[in-house]
C-alpha positions in Angstrom: -7.0 -5.2 -19.5 -8.5 -3.1 -16.7 -6.9 -2.5 -13.3 -9.8 -4.3 -11.6 -9.3 -7.4 -13.8 -5.5 -7.3 -13.3 -6.1 -7.3 -9.5 -8.5 -10.1 -9.6 -6.2 -12.1 -11.9 -3.5 -11.7 -9.2 -5.9 -13.3 -6.7 -6.9 -10.1 -4.9 -10.4 -10.2 -3.6 -12.6 -7.4 -2.3 -14.4 -8.5 0.8 -17.0 -6.3 2.4 -15.6 -3.9 5.1 -17.3 -2.7 8.2 -16.6 0.8 9.5 -14.0 1.1 12.1 -12.5 3.7 14.4 -11.1 5.6 11.4 -12.1 6.0 7.8 -9.8 3.8 5.8 -10.3 5.7 2.6 -11.8 9.2 2.2 -12.9 10.9 -1.0 -12.0 14.6 -1.3 -12.8 16.2 -4.7 -11.3 13.8 -7.3 -8.9 12.2 -4.9 -9.1 9.0 -2.7 -6.8 9.3 0.3 -6.1 6.3 2.4 -5.3 5.9 6.1 -2.1 3.9 6.9 -2.7 0.2 6.3 -0.5 -2.1 8.4 1.0 -5.5 7.6 0.1 -8.7 9.4 3.8 -9.4 9.5 5.4 -8.0 12.6 9.0 -7.3 13.5 11.9 -5.0 12.9 13.7 -4.8 9.6 17.5 -5.3 10.1 17.0 -6.9 13.5 15.5 -10.4 12.8 13.4 -9.5 9.8 15.0 -9.7 6.3 14.4 -7.2 3.5 12.5 -9.9 1.5 10.1 -10.4 4.4 9.6 -6.6 4.6 8.9 -6.6 0.8 6.1 -9.1 1.4 4.8 -7.0 4.3 4.6 -3.9 2.0 2.8 -5.9 -0.7 0.3 -7.0 2.0 -0.3 -3.3 2.9 -0.9 -2.4 -0.7 -3.5 -5.2 -1.1 -5.3 -3.9 2.0 -5.2 -0.4 0.5 -6.7 -1.6 -2.8 -9.4 -3.3 -0.8 -10.2 -0.1 1.0 -10.1 2.0 -2.2 -12.4 -0.6 -3.9 -14.8 -0.5 -1.0 -15.0 3.4 -1.1 -15.0 3.8 -4.9 -16.6 0.5 -6.1 -13.8 -0.3 -8.6 -10.1 0.1 -9.3 -10.8 1.2 -12.8 -10.5 4.9 -13.6 -7.8 5.5 -11.0 -4.3 6.9 -11.1 -1.8 6.3 -8.2 -0.4 9.7 -7.2 1.6 9.2 -4.0 2.7 6.3 -1.7 4.2 6.8 1.7 5.9 3.7 3.2 6.9 3.5 6.9 9.3 0.7 7.8 9.9 -0.5 11.4 13.7 -0.3 11.2 16.8 -1.1 13.3 19.0 2.0 13.7 21.5 0.9 11.0 19.0 -0.5 8.5 19.2 1.3 5.2 17.0 -0.7 2.8 13.6 0.9 3.4 13.3 1.7 -0.3 13.6 -2.0 -1.2 11.0 -2.9 1.4 8.4 -0.4 0.0 9.1 -1.7 -3.5 6.7 -4.5 -2.4 3.8 -2.0 -2.5 5.1 -0.1 -5.5 5.7 -3.2 -7.6 2.1 -4.4 -7.0 0.7 -1.0 -7.9 2.8 -1.0 -11.1 1.5 -4.5 -12.0 -2.2 -3.4 -11.5 -2.1 0.2 -12.8 0.9 0.1 -15.2 4.5 1.0 -14.4 4.7 3.8 -17.0 1.1 5.0 -16.9 -1.5 5.2 -14.1 0.7 3.3 -11.6 3.7 5.6 -12.0 3.7 7.4 -8.6 5.7 9.6 -6.3 6.9 7.8 -3.2 8.6 8.2 0.2 10.1 5.3 2.1 11.0 6.1 5.7 12.5 4.2 8.6 10.9 4.4 12.0 12.0 3.3 15.5 8.7 1.5 15.9 5.2 1.2 14.4 1.9 0.5 16.0 1.5 -3.0 17.5 5.0 -3.9 16.3 4.0 -4.2 12.6 6.9 -4.4 10.1 5.4 -1.9 7.6 2.6 0.7 7.3 1.7 2.2 3.9 -0.7 4.9 2.8 -1.6 6.2 -0.6 -3.4 8.9 -2.6 -5.2 8.1 -5.8 -6.7 10.4 -8.4 -10.1 9.6 -9.9 -9.6 10.0 -13.6 -12.9 8.5 -15.0 
């Protein structure tokens, strides 16, 4: 089954996007590089927001990334996930950033394959704050393979 079909089977849609202040996904050579995509969920992990809610927020970011990639490239097929950077709005003593960003990684594994095109490098970092108080921001790099 193709990545595009897997995404659609998971209920991910690809609405039209209008240009904004920044380019959400740029093509450079055979790579697609996304801007940071933020969650609708707001709050600070470890200070009122549980890791499970952060996981949902990271998944939300990954869906938005896929929509931007689809808008730029026209399909999710023929792509390989290269790198994911996850930023987590964290309380000073919060140490589960990696578990939060699993929300994005797990979705990418489901769509592109955990041991094939979805097997990616990743960083999960904690930040004192993120723009507008969002819980999570994620960016990604994809390689165009076909």
